[in-house]
C-alpha positions as CSV (number, residue, x, y, z in Angstrom):
1,X,-33.9,16.0,-27.6
2,X,-37.1,17.8,-28.0
3,X,-37.6,21.3,-26.7
4,X,-40.2,20.2,-24.1
5,X,-37.7,17.6,-22.8
6,X,-34.9,19.9,-22.7
7,X,-36.8,22.7,-20.9
8,X,-38.1,19.9,-18.4
9,X,-34.5,18.7,-17.9
10,X,-33.3,22.4,-17.3
11,X,-36.1,23.0,-14.7
12,X,-35.2,19.7,-13.1
13,X,-31.6,20.9,-12.7
14,X,-32.5,24.3,-11.5
15,X,-35.0,22.8,-9.0
16,X,-32.4,20.4,-7.8
17,X,-29.9,23.0,-7.3
18,X,-32.3,25.2,-5.4
19,X,-33.1,22.3,-3.1
20,X,-29.5,21.5,-2.6
21,X,-28.8,25.1,-1.7
22,X,-31.9,25.1,0.6
23,X,-30.6,21.9,2.3
24,X,-27.3,23.6,2.8
25,X,-28.8,26.6,4.4
26,X,-30.8,24.2,6.7
27,X,-27.4,22.6,7.8
28,X,-25.9,26.1,8.2
29,X,-28.7,27.2,10.5
30,X,-29.0,24.0,12.4
31,X,-27.7,24.3,16.0
32,X,-24.3,22.7,16.6
33,X,-24.2,19.7,18.7
34,X,-21.6,21.4,20.8
35,X,-21.6,25.3,21.2
36,X,-18.5,26.0,23.2
37,X,-15.1,24.5,24.0
38,X,-14.3,23.7,27.6
39,X,-10.7,23.5,28.4
40,X,-9.4,20.2,29.4
41,X,-6.9,20.6,32.2
42,X,-7.3,17.7,34.8
43,X,-5.4,14.8,33.0
44,X,-2.8,13.2,35.4
45,X,-1.9,10.5,32.8
46,X,1.7,11.7,32.7
47,X,5.0,9.6,32.4
48,X,4.9,5.9,32.8
49,X,4.2,3.3,35.4
50,X,7.3,1.3,34.3
51,X,10.7,1.6,36.1
52,X,12.8,4.4,34.9
53,X,15.2,3.9,31.9
54,X,18.8,3.0,33.0
55,X,20.2,5.7,30.9
56,X,19.1,9.3,29.9
57,X,20.1,12.0,27.4
58,X,21.7,15.3,27.8
59,X,21.8,18.1,25.3
60,X,25.3,18.9,23.6
61,X,26.2,21.5,21.2
62,X,23.2,23.9,22.2
63,X,24.3,26.7,20.1
64,X,24.7,24.5,16.8
65,X,21.8,25.3,14.5
66,X,21.5,22.7,11.8
67,X,18.5,21.6,9.7
68,X,17.7,17.8,9.5
69,X,21.2,16.3,10.5
70,X,21.3,12.5,9.7
71,X,25.0,11.5,10.6
72,X,27.9,12.6,12.6
73,X,31.6,11.5,12.1
74,X,34.8,12.6,14.0
75,X,37.4,13.7,11.5
76,X,40.7,11.8,11.9
77,X,43.7,13.6,13.4
78,X,41.6,16.7,14.2
79,X,39.2,18.1,16.8
80,X,36.5,18.5,14.2
81,X,33.2,16.8,13.6
82,X,31.6,16.1,10.2
83,X,27.8,16.2,9.8
84,X,25.5,15.1,6.9
85,X,22.5,17.6,6.6
86,X,19.4,17.2,4.6
87,X,17.8,20.3,3.1
88,X,14.7,18.9,1.7
89,X,13.0,16.5,4.2
90,X,14.0,13.2,2.6
91,X,14.2,14.9,-0.9
92,X,17.1,16.3,-2.8
93,X,19.6,18.8,-1.3
94,X,22.3,18.1,1.1
95,X,25.5,19.4,2.8
96,X,28.4,17.9,4.4
97,X,29.4,20.3,7.2
98,X,32.5,20.5,9.5
99,X,32.5,22.0,13.0
100,X,34.8,22.1,15.9
101,X,34.2,19.6,18.6
102,X,33.4,22.1,21.2
103,X,30.4,22.3,23.6
104,X,29.5,25.9,22.6
105,X,30.4,25.7,18.9
106,X,28.0,27.6,16.6
107,X,30.0,28.1,13.2
108,X,30.0,25.5,10.4
109,X,32.1,25.1,7.3
110,X,30.6,23.6,4.2
111,X,32.8,20.8,2.8
112,X,30.7,19.9,-0.1
113,X,27.1,20.8,-1.1
114,X,24.7,19.0,-3.3
115,X,21.8,21.0,-4.9
116,X,19.5,18.1,-5.9
117,X,21.0,14.8,-4.6
118,X,20.2,13.4,-1.2
119,X,23.3,12.5,0.9
120,X,23.1,9.7,3.6
121,X,26.5,9.3,5.2
122,X,30.2,10.3,5.0
123,X,33.3,8.2,5.8
124,X,37.0,8.7,5.8
125,X,39.7,6.7,4.3
126,X,42.0,4.8,6.6
127,X,44.9,7.1,5.5
128,X,42.8,10.3,5.4
129,X,45.5,12.1,7.4
130,X,47.9,11.6,4.4
131,X,45.6,11.5,1.4
132,X,42.6,13.7,2.5
133,X,40.1,11.2,0.9
134,X,36.6,11.2,2.1
135,X,33.6,9.3,0.6
136,X,30.0,10.4,0.4
137,X,27.0,8.0,-0.1
138,X,24.0,9.7,-1.9
139,X,21.1,9.2,-4.1
140,X,20.9,11.5,-7.1
141,X,17.2,11.6,-7.7
142,X,17.6,12.2,-11.5
143,X,15.1,10.7,-13.8
144,X,14.4,8.6,-15.6
145,X,16.7,6.2,-13.8
146,X,17.5,7.2,-10.1
147,X,20.9,5.9,-8.7
148,X,22.6,5.5,-5.6
149,X,26.2,6.8,-6.0
150,X,29.4,6.8,-3.9
151,X,31.7,9.7,-4.6
152,X,35.3,10.3,-3.4
153,X,36.4,13.9,-2.6
154,X,39.8,15.2,-1.4
155,X,40.4,17.7,1.4
156,X,43.5,19.9,0.7
157,X,46.3,19.0,3.2
158,X,47.3,22.6,3.6
159,X,45.2,25.3,5.6
160,X,42.3,26.1,5.6
161,X,41.8,22.5,4.7
162,X,39.0,22.8,2.1
163,X,37.5,20.3,-0.3
164,X,39.2,20.5,-3.7
165,X,36.5,21.4,-6.2
166,X,38.1,19.2,-9.0
167,X,38.5,16.1,-6.8
168,X,35.0,14.7,-7.2
169,X,35.3,11.1,-8.4
170,X,32.4,8.5,-8.8
171,X,33.5,5.2,-7.4
172,X,30.4,3.1,-8.0
173,X,26.7,3.6,-8.9
174,X,23.5,1.4,-9.1
175,X,19.8,2.0,-9.7
176,X,17.8,2.7,-6.6
177,X,14.5,4.5,-6.2
178,X,13.0,4.1,-2.7
179,X,14.7,1.9,-0.3
180,X,18.4,3.3,-0.7
181,X,20.1,2.0,2.3
182,X,22.8,4.6,3.3
183,X,25.5,3.0,5.4
184,X,29.2,3.3,4.4
185,X,32.3,2.4,6.3
186,X,35.9,1.0,5.8
187,X,36.7,-2.4,7.4
188,X,39.1,-2.0,10.3
189,X,41.0,-5.1,9.5
190,X,41.0,-5.3,5.7
191,X,40.8,-1.6,4.7
192,X,38.0,-2.4,2.2
193,X,35.0,-0.2,1.7
194,X,31.5,-1.5,2.7
195,X,28.2,0.0,1.9
196,X,24.6,-1.1,2.7
197,X,22.0,-0.7,0.1
198,X,18.3,-1.1,0.2
199,X,16.2,-3.1,-2.3
200,X,15.6,0.1,-4.3
201,X,11.8,-0.1,-4.1
202,X,9.1,1.6,-2.0
203,X,7.2,-1.6,-0.9
204,X,7.5,-5.4,-0.7
205,X,10.6,-5.5,-2.8
206,X,8.9,-4.5,-6.1
207,X,11.8,-5.2,-8.2
208,X,12.7,-8.6,-6.7
209,X,16.2,-7.3,-5.6
210,X,16.4,-8.8,-2.1
211,X,17.1,-12.4,-3.3
212,X,18.8,-11.6,-6.6
213,X,22.5,-11.8,-6.4
214,X,22.8,-10.5,-10.0
215,X,22.1,-6.9,-8.8
216,X,23.4,-4.7,-6.1
217,X,20.3,-3.5,-4.3
218,X,19.2,-5.3,-1.1
219,X,22.7,-6.1,0.0
220,X,26.1,-5.2,1.6
221,X,28.7,-4.6,-0.9
222,X,32.6,-4.9,-0.4
223,X,35.0,-3.1,-2.7
224,X,38.7,-2.1,-2.8
225,X,39.0,1.6,-3.5
226,X,43.0,1.5,-3.4
227,X,43.2,-0.7,-6.6
228,X,41.2,-0.3,-9.7
229,X,40.1,-2.8,-12.3
230,X,39.9,-1.7,-16.1
231,X,36.8,0.5,-16.6
232,X,35.9,1.1,-13.0
233,X,37.4,3.1,-10.0
234,X,37.7,0.0,-7.7
235,X,38.6,-3.7,-7.7
236,X,37.0,-6.8,-6.3
237,X,38.7,-8.2,-3.2
238,X,39.7,-11.8,-4.1
239,X,37.8,-13.4,-1.1
240,X,34.4,-11.8,-1.8
241,X,31.9,-14.7,-1.6
242,X,30.3,-14.3,-4.9
243,X,33.4,-13.7,-7.0
244,X,33.2,-16.1,-9.9
245,X,29.6,-17.3,-9.1
246,X,27.7,-17.4,-12.4
247,X,25.6,-14.3,-12.9
248,X,26.4,-12.7,-9.6
249,X,27.5,-9.3,-8.9
250,X,31.1,-9.8,-7.5
251,X,30.8,-6.7,-5.3
252,X,28.1,-8.5,-3.0
253,X,29.4,-9.4,0.6
254,X,25.8,-10.3,1.9
255,X,22.3,-9.9,0.5
256,X,18.6,-10.3,1.4
257,X,18.1,-7.0,3.1
258,X,15.3,-4.5,2.7
259,X,16.6,-1.1,3.8
260,X,19.8,-1.3,5.8
261,X,20.0,2.3,7.0
262,X,23.4,2.6,8.7
263,X,26.2,0.2,9.5
264,X,29.2,0.1,11.7
265,X,32.1,-2.1,12.7
266,X,33.4,-3.4,16.1
267,X,36.9,-2.6,15.6
268,X,38.0,-5.0,18.3
269,X,36.7,-8.2,16.6
270,X,35.7,-7.1,13.1
271,X,31.9,-7.6,13.6
272,X,29.8,-5.8,11.1
273,X,26.4,-4.5,12.3
274,X,23.5,-3.3,10.3
275,X,20.1,-1.7,11.5
276,X,17.4,-2.3,8.9
277,X,14.0,-0.8,8.3
278,X,11.2,-3.4,8.3
279,X,7.9,-3.4,6.3
280,X,4.7,-4.8,7.8
281,X,5.5,-5.8,11.3
282,X,9.1,-6.2,12.1
283,X,12.3,-3.9,12.4
284,X,15.6,-5.7,12.4
285,X,19.2,-5.7,13.4
286,X,21.7,-7.9,11.5
287,X,25.1,-9.2,12.2
288,X,26.5,-9.4,8.7
289,X,28.8,-12.2,7.9
290,X,30.5,-13.2,4.6
291,X,28.0,-14.6,2.1
292,X,24.9,-14.5,4.3
293,X,21.3,-14.3,3.0
294,X,19.2,-12.3,5.5
295,X,16.0,-13.5,4.0
296,X,14.2,-10.4,2.6
297,X,11.6,-10.7,1.1
298,X,11.0,-14.4,1.8
299,X,11.1,-13.5,5.5
300,X,10.7,-10.2,7.3
301,X,13.1,-10.9,10.0
302,X,12.4,-14.4,11.1
303,X,8.8,-14.3,10.0
304,X,7.4,-15.6,6.8
305,X,6.7,-12.8,4.4
306,X,6.6,-14.0,0.7
307,X,7.5,-17.7,0.7
308,X,6.5,-18.0,-2.9
309,X,9.1,-15.6,-4.2
310,X,12.5,-17.0,-5.8
311,X,15.3,-17.5,-3.4
312,X,18.9,-16.8,-3.5
313,X,21.5,-19.5,-3.6
314,X,22.2,-19.6,0.1
315,X,19.8,-20.3,3.0
316,X,18.3,-17.4,4.9
317,X,19.7,-16.5,8.4
318,X,17.8,-15.0,11.3
319,X,18.5,-11.4,12.4
320,X,20.5,-10.8,15.7
321,X,17.5,-9.0,17.0
322,X,14.0,-7.9,15.8
323,X,11.4,-5.5,17.2
324,X,7.6,-5.6,16.5
325,X,6.1,-2.6,15.2
326,X,4.3,-2.1,18.6
327,X,7.7,-0.8,19.9
328,X,9.7,0.3,16.8
329,X,8.7,1.4,13.3
330,X,11.7,2.8,11.6
331,X,14.9,1.4,12.8
332,X,18.2,3.6,12.8
333,X,21.5,1.9,13.3
334,X,23.9,2.5,14.9
335,X,27.4,2.6,16.2
336,X,29.5,0.2,18.4
337,X,30.3,1.8,21.7
338,X,34.0,2.1,22.4
339,X,34.0,4.6,25.3
340,X,34.8,4.2,28.9
341,X,32.0,6.1,30.8
342,X,29.4,3.4,30.2
343,X,31.4,0.1,30.9
344,X,28.1,-2.0,30.7
345,X,27.8,-1.0,27.0
346,X,31.6,-1.5,25.8
347,X,31.5,-3.5,22.6
348,X,27.6,-3.0,22.2
349,X,26.0,-2.1,19.0
350,X,23.8,1.0,19.8
351,X,20.7,1.5,17.7
352,X,17.3,3.3,18.0
353,X,14.0,4.0,16.3
354,X,13.0,7.2,14.4
355,X,9.4,6.8,15.1
356,X,9.4,5.9,18.8
357,X,12.7,7.4,20.0
358,X,13.7,4.2,21.8
359,X,17.4,3.2,22.1
360,X,18.8,-0.3,22.6
361,X,22.1,-2.0,23.0
362,X,23.1,-5.5,21.8
363,X,26.2,-7.7,22.1
364,X,26.7,-11.0,20.1
365,X,29.2,-13.7,20.4
366,X,28.9,-14.7,16.9
367,X,26.3,-17.5,17.6
368,X,23.7,-15.7,19.9
369,X,23.0,-12.4,21.5
370,X,24.7,-12.3,24.9
371,X,23.4,-8.9,26.0
372,X,20.1,-7.0,24.7
373,X,18.7,-4.1,26.7
374,X,16.6,-1.0,26.1
375,X,18.5,2.0,27.3
376,X,16.3,5.0,27.1
377,X,13.0,6.1,25.5
378,X,13.6,9.5,24.1
379,X,11.1,12.0,22.4
380,X,13.5,12.3,19.3
381,X,13.1,11.3,15.8
382,X,16.4,9.5,15.8
383,X,18.2,9.6,12.5
384,X,21.7,8.6,13.6
385,X,24.2,8.0,16.3
386,X,27.9,8.8,16.6
387,X,31.0,8.3,18.7
388,X,33.0,11.2,19.9
389,X,36.9,10.9,19.7
390,X,36.9,9.1,23.0
391,X,34.1,6.7,21.9
392,X,31.2,8.2,24.0
393,X,27.7,8.2,22.4
394,X,25.9,10.9,20.6
395,X,22.2,10.7,19.5
396,X,20.9,12.7,16.5
397,X,17.4,14.2,16.6
398,X,16.2,15.0,13.1
399,X,14.8,18.3,14.5
400,X,18.4,19.6,14.5
401,X,19.6,18.8,18.0
402,X,22.3,16.6,19.5
403,X,22.3,14.6,22.8
404,X,24.8,12.4,24.7
405,X,23.7,9.2,26.5
406,X,24.6,9.1,30.1
407,X,23.5,7.0,33.2
408,X,20.1,7.9,34.7
409,X,20.6,8.6,38.4
410,X,16.8,8.2,38.9
411,X,15.9,4.7,40.1
412,X,12.4,5.0,41.7
413,X,9.1,4.3,40.1
414,X,6.8,7.1,39.0
415,X,4.6,7.0,42.1
416,X,2.4,9.7,40.5
417,X,1.2,7.6,37.5
418,X,-2.5,6.8,38.1
419,X,-3.1,3.1,39.2
420,X,-6.8,3.8,39.6
421,X,-9.2,5.2,37.0
422,X,-10.3,7.6,39.7
423,X,-6.9,9.1,39.8
424,X,-6.5,9.8,36.1
425,X,-8.3,13.2,36.1
426,X,-10.4,11.8,33.2
427,X,-13.7,11.6,35.3
428,X,-15.6,13.7,37.7
429,X,-17.4,10.6,38.9
430,X,-16.0,7.3,38.0
431,X,-18.9,5.3,39.5
432,X,-21.3,7.2,37.5
433,X,-19.1,7.4,34.4
434,X,-19.0,11.1,34.2
435,X,-16.3,12.6,32.1
436,X,-14.1,15.5,33.3
437,X,-14.7,19.0,32.0
438,X,-13.3,19.4,28.4
439,X,-13.5,15.6,27.6
440,X,-15.7,15.1,24.6
441,X,-17.7,11.9,23.9
442,X,-17.8,10.5,20.3
443,X,-18.7,7.4,18.5
444,X,-17.4,5.7,15.3
445,X,-19.7,5.2,12.5
446,X,-18.8,1.7,12.1
447,X,-17.8,0.3,15.5
448,X,-15.3,-2.4,16.0
449,X,-16.4,-5.9,17.1
450,X,-15.4,-6.3,20.8
451,X,-16.8,-9.7,21.7
452,X,-20.4,-8.3,22.2
453,X,-19.3,-5.5,24.5
454,X,-21.1,-2.1,24.5
455,X,-18.6,0.7,24.3
456,X,-18.6,4.4,25.4
457,X,-15.8,6.6,23.9
458,X,-14.3,10.0,24.5
459,X,-11.3,12.2,23.8
460,X,-9.6,15.0,25.8
461,X,-7.3,17.4,24.1
462,X,-5.2,19.5,26.6
463,X,-6.3,23.0,27.3
464,X,-7.8,24.5,24.2
465,X,-5.2,23.0,21.8
466,X,-6.4,21.2,18.7
467,X,-6.1,18.1,16.6
468,X,-4.4,19.1,13.3
469,X,-6.4,17.7,10.4
470,X,-4.7,19.3,7.5
471,X,-4.0,15.7,6.2
472,X,-5.9,12.5,6.7
473,X,-3.2,11.4,9.1
474,X,-4.4,13.6,12.0
475,X,-1.9,14.8,14.5
476,X,-3.1,15.2,18.1
477,X,-0.9,17.4,20.6
478,X,1.0,15.7,23.4
479,X,-1.1,15.2,26.4
480,X,-4.2,14.1,24.4
481,X,-6.0,11.2,25.8
482,X,-8.6,8.8,24.3
483,X,-11.0,6.8,26.5
484,X,-13.0,3.7,25.8
485,X,-15.0,1.8,28.3
486,X,-16.5,-1.6,27.8
487,X,-19.6,-3.0,29.3
488,X,-21.0,-6.6,29.1
489,X,-24.5,-7.7,29.8
490,X,-24.4,-10.2,32.5
491,X,-26.5,-13.2,32.9
492,X,-29.8,-11.6,34.0
493,X,-30.0,-9.6,30.7
494,X,-31.7,-6.5,32.1
495,X,-30.2,-3.1,31.2
496,X,-29.3,-2.8,34.9
497,X,-27.2,-5.8,34.6
498,X,-24.6,-4.1,32.2
499,X,-21.3,-3.9,34.0
500,X,-18.2,-2.0,33.1
501,X,-15.3,-4.5,32.8
502,X,-12.5,-2.5,31.3
503,X,-11.5,1.1,30.4
504,X,-8.7,1.6,27.9
505,X,-7.0,4.8,27.5
506,X,-4.3,6.0,25.1
507,X,-2.2,8.9,25.7
508,X,0.2,10.8,23.4
509,X,3.6,11.8,25.0
510,X,6.8,12.5,23.5
511,X,5.2,12.4,19.9
512,X,3.9,8.8,20.4
513,X,0.9,7.0,21.6
514,X,0.9,4.4,24.4
515,X,-1.9,2.3,25.6
516,X,-3.1,1.5,29.2
517,X,-6.0,-0.7,30.4
518,X,-7.9,-0.6,33.7
519,X,-9.9,-3.5,35.3
520,X,-13.3,-2.5,36.9
521,X,-14.0,-4.0,40.4
522,X,-17.2,-6.0,41.1
523,X,-18.7,-3.0,42.9
524,X,-18.4,-0.9,39.8
525,X,-16.8,2.0,41.8
526,X,-13.4,2.1,40.3
527,X,-10.8,0.3,38.0
528,X,-7.3,-0.7,38.6
529,X,-4.3,-0.6,36.1
530,X,-3.7,-3.9,34.6
531,X,0.0,-5.0,34.5
532,X,1.9,-4.4,31.4
533,X,1.7,-8.1,30.3
534,X,-2.2,-7.9,30.3
535,X,-4.5,-10.7,31.8
536,X,-7.5,-12.9,31.0
537,X,-10.6,-13.1,33.2
538,X,-13.7,-15.1,32.7
539,X,-17.3,-13.7,32.7
540,X,-20.7,-15.2,32.3
541,X,-22.8,-13.1,30.0
542,X,-26.2,-13.1,28.5
543,X,-26.6,-15.1,25.1
544,X,-30.1,-15.5,23.7
545,X,-28.8,-17.8,21.1
546,X,-27.5,-20.3,23.6
547,X,-30.1,-22.8,24.9
548,X,-28.9,-21.9,28.6
549,X,-29.5,-18.3,27.8
550,X,-25.9,-17.4,28.7
551,X,-22.3,-18.2,27.8
552,X,-19.1,-18.2,29.6
553,X,-16.5,-16.2,27.9
554,X,-12.9,-15.1,28.6
555,X,-12.2,-11.4,28.4
556,X,-8.8,-10.5,27.3
557,X,-7.1,-7.3,28.8
558,X,-4.4,-6.5,26.3
559,X,-0.7,-6.0,27.1
560,X,0.8,-2.6,26.5
561,X,2.5,-3.8,23.3
562,X,-0.7,-5.6,22.1
563,X,-2.4,-2.2,22.2
564,X,0.0,-0.9,19.6
565,X,-0.3,-3.8,17.2
566,X,-3.9,-2.7,16.0
567,X,-3.1,0.9,16.9
568,X,-0.7,0.9,14.2
569,X,1.4,3.3,12.3
570,X,-0.5,2.5,9.1
571,X,-3.9,3.1,11.0
572,X,-2.3,6.4,12.4
573,X,-2.5,4.9,16.0
574,X,-6.1,6.3,16.9
575,X,-8.7,4.2,15.2
576,X,-12.1,5.5,16.0
577,X,-11.3,9.1,16.2
578,X,-10.6,9.7,12.2
579,X,-12.2,11.5,9.3
580,X,-14.3,8.6,8.1
581,X,-15.6,7.3,11.4
582,X,-16.5,10.9,12.6
583,X,-18.3,11.9,9.5
584,X,-21.6,10.6,11.1
585,X,-24.3,11.9,13.4
586,X,-24.0,11.8,17.3
587,X,-26.6,12.5,19.9
588,X,-24.9,15.2,22.2
589,X,-28.0,15.3,24.5
590,X,-30.7,18.1,25.2
591,X,-32.2,17.3,21.8
592,X,-29.0,18.2,19.9
593,X,-27.9,15.6,17.1
594,X,-25.2,16.8,14.8
595,X,-22.5,15.5,12.5
596,X,-19.5,15.0,14.7
597,X,-17.0,16.7,12.2
598,X,-19.2,19.7,12.0
599,X,-19.5,19.9,15.8
600,X,-15.8,19.4,16.6
601,X,-14.6,21.9,14.0
602,X,-17.0,24.4,15.4
603,X,-15.6,24.3,18.9
604,X,-12.0,24.1,17.8
605,X,-11.1,20.7,18.8
606,X,-10.2,20.0,15.2
607,X,-8.3,22.6,13.2
608,X,-7.2,23.2,9.6
609,X,-10.6,22.5,8.4
610,X,-10.6,22.0,4.6
611,X,-14.1,23.3,4.6
612,X,-16.7,21.2,6.1
613,X,-19.5,20.4,3.5
614,X,-22.7,18.6,4.1
615,X,-22.2,15.0,3.0
616,X,-24.0,14.3,-0.2
617,X,-26.6,11.5,0.2
618,X,-25.1,9.4,-2.6
619,X,-21.5,9.7,-1.5
620,X,-19.7,6.6,0.0
621,X,-19.6,6.8,3.7
622,X,-19.1,4.3,6.6
623,X,-22.3,2.6,8.1
624,X,-23.0,0.4,11.0
625,X,-22.3,-3.2,9.7
626,X,-25.2,-4.5,11.7
627,X,-27.7,-1.9,10.4
628,X,-29.6,-3.9,7.8
629,X,-31.5,-0.7,6.6
630,X,-28.1,0.1,5.0
631,X,-27.0,-1.2,1.7
632,X,-25.3,-4.6,1.8
633,X,-22.2,-3.6,0.0
634,X,-21.7,-0.5,2.3
635,X,-22.0,-2.7,5.3
636,X,-19.6,-5.2,4.1
637,X,-17.0,-2.6,3.2
638,X,-17.5,-0.7,6.5
639,X,-16.8,-4.1,8.4
640,X,-13.5,-4.5,6.6
641,X,-12.4,-0.9,7.0
642,X,-13.0,-1.1,10.8
643,X,-12.1,-4.6,11.6
644,X,-9.3,-5.4,9.1
645,X,-7.9,-2.2,7.5
646,X,-5.6,-1.2,10.4
647,X,-3.4,-4.1,8.9
648,X,-4.8,-4.9,5.5
649,X,-3.9,-1.8,3.6
650,X,-0.7,-0.9,1.7
651,X,2.4,-1.4,4.1
652,X,0.0,-1.9,7.0
653,X,1.2,-5.1,8.6
654,X,-0.9,-7.6,6.6
655,X,1.3,-9.0,3.8
656,X,-1.5,-10.8,2.1
657,X,-1.5,-7.7,-0.1
658,X,-5.2,-7.1,0.4
659,X,-6.3,-3.5,0.6
660,X,-9.3,-3.1,2.7
661,X,-9.4,0.6,2.9
662,X,-12.8,2.0,2.6
663,X,-11.8,4.2,-0.4
664,X,-10.2,1.3,-2.2
665,X,-12.0,0.6,-5.6
666,X,-12.8,-3.0,-6.5
667,X,-9.5,-3.5,-8.5
668,X,-7.5,-2.1,-5.6
669,X,-9.0,-4.6,-3.0
670,X,-6.8,-7.4,-4.4
671,X,-8.9,-10.1,-2.9
672,X,-11.9,-11.0,-5.1
673,X,-10.8,-14.3,-7.0
674,X,-7.3,-13.8,-5.8
675,X,-5.3,-16.9,-4.4
676,X,-4.0,-16.2,-0.9
677,X,-0.3,-16.0,-0.3
678,X,-0.6,-18.0,3.0
679,X,-2.2,-21.3,2.3
680,X,-5.4,-22.1,4.4
681,X,-5.0,-25.7,5.5
682,X,-8.6,-26.8,5.2
683,X,-8.9,-25.2,1.8
684,X,-5.7,-25.4,-0.2
685,X,-7.4,-24.3,-3.5
686,X,-9.4,-21.5,-1.9
687,X,-9.5,-17.9,-2.9
688,X,-9.3,-14.8,-0.6
689,X,-12.8,-14.1,-1.7
690,X,-14.5,-16.6,-4.1
691,X,-17.3,-15.0,-5.7
692,X,-20.6,-16.8,-4.8
693,X,-18.8,-19.4,-2.6
694,X,-18.3,-18.2,1.1
695,X,-17.3,-21.8,2.0
696,X,-14.2,-21.4,-0.3
697,X,-13.3,-17.8,0.8
698,X,-10.4,-17.6,3.2
699,X,-11.5,-14.1,4.4
700,X,-15.0,-15.5,5.5
701,X,-13.4,-18.7,7.0
702,X,-10.9,-16.8,9.1
703,X,-13.6,-14.4,10.4
704,X,-15.8,-17.5,11.3
705,X,-13.3,-19.1,13.6
706,X,-11.3,-18.5,16.8
707,X,-7.9,-19.9,17.6
708,X,-5.2,-20.5,15.0
709,X,-5.8,-18.5,11.8
710,X,-8.6,-16.3,13.2
711,X,-9.1,-12.9,12.0
712,X,-8.9,-10.3,13.6
713,X,-5.8,-12.1,15.1
714,X,-6.1,-10.1,18.4
715,X,-8.7,-8.7,20.7
716,X,-11.4,-11.3,20.2
717,X,-12.3,-14.6,21.8
718,X,-15.9,-14.7,20.4
719,X,-17.0,-15.1,16.8
720,X,-19.0,-12.1,15.5
721,X,-21.9,-14.0,14.1
722,X,-23.8,-11.1,12.8
723,X,-20.8,-10.1,10.6
724,X,-20.2,-13.7,9.5
725,X,-23.8,-13.7,8.3
726,X,-23.1,-10.2,6.5
727,X,-20.1,-11.6,4.8
728,X,-21.8,-14.7,3.8
729,X,-24.6,-12.9,2.1
730,X,-22.2,-10.4,0.4
731,X,-20.1,-13.1,-1.1
732,X,-23.0,-15.2,-2.2
733,X,-24.1,-12.2,-4.3
734,X,-20.8,-11.7,-5.9
735,X,-20.2,-13.3,-9.4
736,X,-17.3,-14.2,-11.5
737,X,-17.7,-10.8,-13.4
738,X,-16.9,-8.9,-10.2
739,X,-13.4,-10.6,-10.3
740,X,-12.9,-10.0,-14.0
741,X,-14.1,-6.5,-14.6
742,X,-13.9,-4.7,-11.3
743,X,-13.6,-1.1,-12.6
744,X,-16.7,-1.4,-14.9
745,X,-18.8,-3.8,-12.7
746,X,-17.7,-2.5,-9.1
747,X,-20.2,-4.0,-6.8
748,X,-17.5,-3.7,-4.1
749,X,-17.4,0.0,-3.7
750,X,-20.9,1.2,-3.9
């Protein structure tokens, strides 16, 4: 390099730095879009319009302080309870504790402690009162091969009844590094030890264990701990279903399970119940029978998942019950109720959900469910259940508190829940669509397609509390409300013809989000709460592409559960109010346009700012897919992120394995040149994205249709023609090289 060129380059760098610093100062000195925070105090969206739950919870053991409890078991022959306690928030470190079964108990005894292992459950030998044997199910977290292990310990039969330090004996171990399962119990009729084990992976049965009967993960095992075979601390019961089956692990009792968290027996009839964590869309409850294949990962519950995977030797059976992720997201089983205070529930398997706090009960006659009912919706992160010595129900909150389930004496509806939009406290004037004080408008950078509707959005965060943004999964405080109103341009086509047809709100209560929708009246003066099952209503709207100048379309008002399908766990529930969507300019009025993140951090509506920086012009950012002034690739990727990525991300609900997250690189998209898992009937040889050939690209074909196989699957009755043309142009410009060398030639992530 010549000296002249070097000096020129240096001056260019210095000049560029000075220009960048000057630009930063301009941003710093620019007026904020919002100067001050106004407290939001008027929301009346509290409780639920649905009938009260038939049961409620009452606090027990109020003086018992315990970090992260996950199981509770009465100690046979005593008035003691044993708890399994985590010490590291789903990582290593655990204790087994003993306490007296007294309401005001506060003291605990440590029966055994694990420094690095993660314990899941404890159970007692049928002859515990004589031999003092108890068994602990744990994961040892030791690299390079992480294992599940079951250990036996012995309690001294003499006071003070402590665990004998030298009594530790490993019974059985198997590799597991992810879905570990965690249930353990002795069969009431045969005395054998049963344990539920997950598939050992963290996503989509990575190791292929679910249908593989040559290994233990993904199954329920059954062993005899009272008799031993040479070389192991147990033997195989002679009636185990796969004993003598070529290549099979003889310990297996049933298989095809993803992550069976807890199990319990109905001692009256021997039924074995398991509650299992689901993956994309379904949580499941299983009645476990000898030799059954519960389908994972061929099926998630009763729904097709990976139909192309190898299958086990027996046909899949359906779960006893399943819950969509709109109402449950991390199932916790469960105990069979044997008490007398809740006669309706006698013999029912009681289970709940860690994420939503809901609790259900189910009874089964061996062929079909004869009783299935939601009992209560709690604010708890439910990690376990227990029966007291009389069979009454305990519920464990991972926060360290314990509750009893009792009948709810309240039967009347919540008459205060707003059935009119004007009653919500979110507006000062509904007719003029004026928000209440403290409600802040916003707009996403890449808006979602909503059948041609114009949308107005806002958020209210209670008082002067803040949305915690310390991670990309933002956490809003309880009482937060988002508002989204939809307008359609009716037949005349003038701006004055725009009419509000729907306002959807989402409210956060008990640490979870719930959606409600309101139907506007023809007079445009108010809106009425739509029934929980939703409804469809026809409208005649302007359509310049139609020879008549208008079209008749059906507007779908979603049910409560449909709201939460798209507002999913993977999408962090609130879609448009997110880091990527708010990193864009918004006109706050009075000549103030500002980056929304900058404005919201300034007034304290967002907190734990990592340090807002002016976005670099060349940094990837969302754009409006319909803005043809923006780069084609950015428009396509922004469309995918907004309209598809609530499901099509890792563990998001779309099991096609595509990853449409905006930050995904080309090689991470898993769709260019990729054969679809689900065959598209009209194009059996198609690819998800076939470079240069939109007519052979399943993603394009699904977006360009309505009805069976449409995408997005919910929330739309009208094809988004502008986006269809966008995707067509993007695919046509892709080449075979984009599928072969995505990291070096990454036209998918400009």
